[in-house]
N, C-alpha and C positions, 0 to 999 in steps of 0.2 A: 747467712744468706745463701751460700753455695749449697749447704745441706738441705735447706728448704726447697730449692730449685730441683735438686736431685730427687728428693722424696716426691715432689709433685710430678716430675717426669716419670718416675717409676710407677706411681699410682695411675697416671694417665695411660701408660703403656699396658699395664695390667688390665685396666678397665676395657681398653680397646680390644685386647686379645681375648678377653672373656666374652665379648659380644660377638665374636666371629663365629660363623658356621650357621648351618640351617637348624631350625628348631623343629621338633616333631619326629615322627617315625621315618625310617628310611624308605624311600620310594625309588625302586629301580626303573629305568626307562624300558619301554617295550623292546622286544628282541629285534624287530625290524621296524623302520619308520612307517607310520601309517597304521600299524597294528593297534588294536585296542584289546585290553585285557578285561574280560568279564569276570565278575566274582564267581567263585566255584559254588555250585548249588549243593547243599548238603542233603543227602538222601537219608531217610530214616533207616535205622539198622533193622535187618530182618529179624522177626521173632523166631527164636529157636528154643527147642526144648532140650533140657540137659538131664540125662539119666544119672542120678546120684546113687552111689553104692549104698546098700544098706537094707 
């Protein structure tokens, strides 16, 4: 009886600890309150010509 109570308590504690925390990617708060962060626009890379030896 005592062993089953101990096992049940251990499983319950493990389940509760496994459920803690935020899910998903890390999101940092803005540097200053009220600031909004806009996603960075990606510019196309400039076309360059490369001289190959030969």
